[in-house]
C-alpha positions in Angstrom: -1.4 -10.7 -25.9 -0.5 -6.9 -26.2 -0.2 -5.1 -23.5 -0.8 -1.2 -23.5 0.9 1.2 -20.6 -1.4 2.6 -18.9 -2.5 6.4 -18.7 -0.5 7.2 -15.6 3.5 7.3 -16.7 5.2 7.9 -13.8 8.3 7.3 -12.3 8.2 8.1 -8.9 10.9 10.3 -6.6 10.9 11.4 -3.4 11.4 9.9 0.1 8.7 9.0 2.5 7.3 11.0 5.8 5.8 8.9 8.4 2.1 9.3 8.1 0.1 11.3 11.2 -3.2 9.5 10.0 -3.8 6.0 11.9 -1.4 3.6 10.3 -5.6 1.5 10.1 -6.6 4.8 8.4 -8.6 3.6 4.8 -10.6 4.3 1.5 -14.2 4.3 2.1 -16.9 4.8 -0.7 -16.5 7.0 -3.8 -19.8 9.1 -4.6 -20.0 10.0 -8.3 -22.7 11.6 -10.8 -23.7 9.9 -13.7 -25.7 11.3 -17.1 -27.6 7.5 -17.0 -27.9 5.7 -13.7 -29.4 2.0 -15.8 -26.5 2.5 -17.9 -24.2 3.0 -15.4 -25.8 -0.3 -13.3 -25.5 -2.4 -15.9 -21.6 -0.9 -16.4 -20.6 -1.7 -13.0 -22.5 -5.1 -12.8 -21.4 -6.6 -15.7 -18.7 -5.1 -17.0 -17.0 -3.7 -13.4 -18.3 -6.9 -11.8 -19.9 -5.5 -8.6 -23.5 -5.9 -6.8 -25.6 -3.9 -6.4 -26.4 -3.0 -3.2 -29.7 -1.0 -3.6 -31.6 1.1 -5.7 -33.6 4.0 -4.9 -35.1 6.4 -7.6 -31.8 7.9 -8.5 -29.0 7.1 -6.4 -27.7 3.0 -6.3 -25.1 1.3 -3.9 -22.9 -1.1 -5.6 -20.0 -3.4 -3.4 -19.1 -6.3 -3.3 -20.2 -9.5 -0.7 -20.1 -7.6 2.9 -18.7 -4.0 1.3 -20.5 -1.5 -0.6 -17.5 0.6 -2.7 -19.6 2.9 -4.9 -22.7 5.3 -5.1 -23.9 6.6 -7.6 -26.3 9.5 -8.5 -28.1 10.6 -11.7 -27.9 13.9 -13.3 -30.2 13.5 -16.1 -27.8 14.6 -19.4 -24.3 15.4 -17.3 -21.5 15.0 -19.3 -18.5 14.4 -18.7 -16.0 16.2 -16.8 -13.0 16.2 -18.4 -10.1 18.4 -18.0 -11.3 20.3 -14.5 -10.6 19.3 -10.8 -12.0 16.2 -9.6 -11.8 12.1 -10.1 -8.8 10.9 -12.6 -9.8 7.8 -11.2 -10.9 5.1 -8.5 -8.9 1.9 -7.5 -10.8 -1.0 -6.4 -8.1 -3.8 -5.1 -8.7 -7.3 -5.7 -7.3 -10.0 -2.8 -5.1 -12.2 -4.8 -3.6 -11.5 -8.4 -5.3 -14.4 -9.8 -8.7 -12.6 -9.5 -6.8 -9.5 -11.1 -6.3 -12.5 -14.0 -9.7 -13.3 -14.4 -11.5 -10.3 -14.2 -8.6 -9.9 -17.6 -10.0 -12.9 -19.2 -13.0 -11.9 -18.7 -12.3 -8.3 -20.3 -10.8 -9.8 -23.8 -13.4 -12.2 -24.0 -16.3 -10.5 -23.2 -15.5 -7.5 -24.8 -14.9 -5.1 -22.1 -13.1 -1.9 -23.4 -10.1 -1.5 -21.7 -7.6 2.6 -21.6 -4.7 0.4 -20.6 -2.6 -1.8 -18.7 0.6 -1.1 -16.7 2.5 -3.0 -14.2 3.9 -0.5 -11.0 6.4 -2.0 -9.2 4.5 -2.0 -5.7 1.5 -3.1 -8.2 0.0 -5.0 -11.2 -2.8 -2.9 -12.9 -5.5 -2.7 -15.6 -7.5 0.4 -16.6 -10.8 1.2 -18.3 -13.3 4.6 -18.6 -17.1 3.7 -17.6 -20.0 5.1 -19.9 -19.5 9.4 -18.2 -15.2 9.0 -18.3 -14.6 7.8 -14.9 -11.8 6.5 -14.9 -11.5 3.2 -13.4 -8.4 1.0 -11.8 -8.2 -2.6 -10.9 -5.1 -3.7 -9.4 -3.4 -6.4 -7.5 -0.6 -5.4 -4.4 2.4 -7.4 -5.1 3.6 -8.9 -0.7 4.5 -5.6 0.8 7.5 -6.8 2.0 9.1 -6.4 -1.5 8.4 -3.0 -2.0 8.0 -1.9 1.5 10.4 1.6 2.1 10.8 1.7 -1.6 7.7 3.5 -2.8 9.7 6.8 -3.8 12.1 5.1 -6.1 11.0 2.1 -7.4 7.2 3.0 -8.1 7.0 3.2 -11.8 5.1 2.8 -14.8 6.4 -0.5 -17.3 4.5 -3.2 -19.5 2.6 -4.9 -18.0 2.9 -9.3 -18.5 0.0 -9.4 -19.7 1.1 -13.4 -20.7 2.4 -14.2 -17.3 -1.0 -12.5 -15.3 -3.3 -14.9 -17.4 -1.1 -18.0 -16.7 -2.7 -17.7 -13.3 -6.1 -19.0 -14.4 -5.0 -20.9 -18.2 -7.8 -23.6 -18.4 -10.4 -20.8 -17.0 -11.4 -18.7 -20.3 -14.8 -20.3 -20.7 -15.9 -20.1 -17.3 -18.4 -17.3 -16.3 -16.9 -14.6 -14.5 -18.4 -14.5 -11.0 -17.6 -10.9 -10.4 -14.9 -9.9 -8.4 -14.4 -11.0 -5.4 -15.5 -10.4 -1.4 -12.4 -8.8 0.5 -12.3 -6.5 -3.2 -11.8 -3.0 -1.7 -11.5 0.3 -2.3 -7.3 0.6 -2.8 -6.7 4.0 -3.1 -9.0 7.1 -4.7 -6.7 9.9 -7.5 -7.4 13.5 -8.1 -7.3 15.5 -10.4 -6.0 18.9 -8.8 -4.9 22.8 -9.3 -1.8 22.5 -8.0 0.0 19.7 -6.0 2.1 22.3 -4.0 -1.8 23.0 -2.5 -2.7 19.9 -3.1 0.2 18.3 -0.9 0.2 20.5 2.2 -4.3 20.0 2.6 -3.4 16.1 2.7 0.2 15.7 4.3 0.2 18.9 6.3 -3.1 18.9 7.2 -4.9 16.2 7.5 -1.4 14.2 8.4 -1.3 11.8 5.3 2.7 10.6 4.2 4.2 12.1 1.0 5.3 8.2 0.1 6.6 9.9 -3.7 6.4 12.2 -6.1 6.8 13.6 -9.8 8.0 17.2 -9.6 5.3 19.4 -9.1 2.8 17.3 -11.2 2.3 14.4 -9.4 2.0 13.5 -5.8 0.9 10.4 -3.7 0.3 9.7 0.0 -0.9 7.4 2.3 -0.9 6.3 5.9 0.2 3.2 7.5 3.9 3.6 4.8 1.1 2.2 1.6 2.7 2.7 -1.1 -0.6 5.0 -1.9 -4.5 5.6 -0.3 -4.4 9.2 -2.0 -3.0 10.3 -5.5 -2.8 13.5 -7.2 -2.0 14.4 -10.3 -2.0 18.1 -12.7 -1.9 16.5 -15.8 -5.7 17.6 -17.5 -6.2 19.9 -14.7 -3.7 22.8 -13.5 -5.2 26.1 -12.7 -8.6 24.5 -13.3 -11.9 24.7 -10.7 -13.7 21.5 -9.9 -16.4 20.3 -12.1 -19.8 22.1 -12.1 -22.5 20.7 -11.4 -24.2 19.7 -15.1 -21.2 17.3 -15.5 -20.8 13.8 -14.0 -18.4 14.3 -11.2 -16.9 13.3 -7.6 -19.7 14.0 -5.0 -17.6 12.8 -2.4 -14.3 9.9 -1.2 -14.1 8.9 1.9 -11.8 8.6 4.3 -12.2 6.0 7.0 -10.6 7.0 10.2 -10.1 3.7 13.3 -12.6 6.2 15.6 -14.5 9.5 16.3 -11.5 10.4 17.7 -9.7 11.0 15.2 -12.6 12.1 12.6 -12.7 14.8 15.0 -9.3 15.7 15.5 -8.1 15.5 11.3 -11.6 17.9 11.4 -9.9 20.4 14.3 -7.0 20.3 12.1 -9.1 22.1 9.1 -10.8 24.1 10.7 -7.4 25.4 12.2 -6.5 25.5 8.7 -9.3 27.8 7.8 -12.2 25.9 6.6 -14.7 25.2 8.5 -15.9 21.5 8.6 -19.8 20.4 7.5 -20.9 18.3 9.6 -23.0 15.1 8.6 -24.7 12.0 10.1 -21.7 9.6 9.2 -18.6 11.7 9.4 -17.7 15.6 8.4 -17.7 17.4 5.4 -14.1 18.6 3.6 -13.0 20.6 0.8 -9.5 20.4 -0.8 -7.6 23.5 -2.3 -9.4 22.4 -5.7 -12.6 21.7 -4.7 -12.8 18.3 -4.0 -15.2 17.3 -1.6 -14.1 15.2 1.3 -15.9 13.1 4.1 -14.4 12.2 7.0 -16.1 9.4 9.3 -15.4 6.3 11.5 -15.6 2.4 11.3 -18.4 2.6 13.1 -20.2 5.1 10.6 -19.4 2.1 7.9 
């Protein structure tokens, strides 16, 4: 089976930094606008393998058992937002390699179009785009003891050994795809930004994520607790550009989930001290990065 490289043509370089955010900080649901809600719900259920948690009018929530991962809001006729700042891709992390292999078998058998696949040393990943050109990654992590402390020097993009991956589920090619498994989470969110220095200053210096690796002034990867990355940022399509405007299928918010409400207050205070007034919501605090990407800081209690 042939393999194509993923769109992230990256050889990372840089040095890990100690994150100031709590080590257990994680990524929560991603909110997107879409041009046709029915079409998108069908795609995420049948092609990606998420379950529909709720749907009310122009809004739908999807995820896996016990966890919401994606919130879609219809903006009828919205156009793709290529070239603007916003979402590059969101990344769904499956717990085991066999589950990534099972998803790949499903994609090949059921004709799900893909845009790439890659071995990043820290992980193996599959890439695709939804009907509105929102980027999606499905991946699994190699054991942490293989890459911890080596992210800056070893995270890369090389050809995925597809045959070896699929060997995890030999004999299951005719088994119906069961959907993404319980335990699947929002592993990371990769953003299109206007400039890398400004993005780094916000996510590292203001919010307190650790800078794990960089690709010159084109991309940066940041995390909490020494993970390879919870946040990615690049300027490959968006250097110097504004955020996606209304009328485009765009990122409505990404969620950073902190352990406690006190942690939320602390980060909101850092943002305020940097000159931006946070917006208080029922379930957290909304801020914006320098590229206009909307970020909600919330606590585990809110989820």
